[in-house]
N, C-alpha and C positions, 0 to 999 in steps of 0.2 A: 503493497501499499505508498509507505513512506519514497518508493521508489519510482514509483507512479506520480506521485505528486511533484518529486525532484525532474522529472520527464517534462511536465506542463509547465515549469517554471523552463527548463532550457530551451524549449519547443520559441519563449521570446525573445529567444538570441539569435533564430534562425533570419528573419526576414532582415533584420540593421546590420549583419553580416552581411548575409549575402548583394545590399546593396554599396556598403562600405566597397564589396570587394569588386563590384560593378564600376565605383567612383576612381576605383585604387587607379593611381598614372605611375606609381613607384615598382609595381611589377613585384609586391611580398606577398601578396592575399595569392595562397594556393587556389586555383578555380575549380570548384566545388559544386554539385547543384544541390538542391536542398534535402535533399535524402543521405546522401553522401556528411554533409553538414552535421544532421545529428543524430547520425553512427557516433562520426568524429569526436562528437562534444559526448554522447555520452561514451564510450571508451574513455574519454582526457577525465572524464568525472568519476567515473567506477576504478581509476587508476590511484586518482587523487584523495577519494574517500574513504578506500578498504584496508587501507592499513590503522585507518579511526578504529573503525567498524571491527576490525583483528584485538583491539591494542596492544598495535606491535609499537613498539618504541622507534621503527625507524619512521612513523607516522610523528611529519610536522620538523623534522631533520632536517638541517639545512642539506643532506646529500637527496633527500626527498622533497625537499623543493625544487632543487637543480634539475632532478631526473624530473618532477613535473611539466618544467621550463622546456626542457629539451624536447618532450612531449611533445608540446603545447607546440613547439615551431614547428615539427615535424610534422603535425598533423593540418595546421592549418596554414603556416607559411609555403611560398613557392619556393 
């Protein structure tokens, strides 16, 4: 149930991201359609939150933050 609520919040990000990507003149946004964006944001959110749900010491660490950043760049940047 919580996951479904979170996914609805992620969906709010879809249109603004795709509009920003369409306006992008720096070629820094990865070209993706709505479905790919939704899958990517959900994958990234899962990677961010999973260590917290597992009460893992990795959660929130500098290494976790760096890995989350690197994953976001791979998923959303060209």
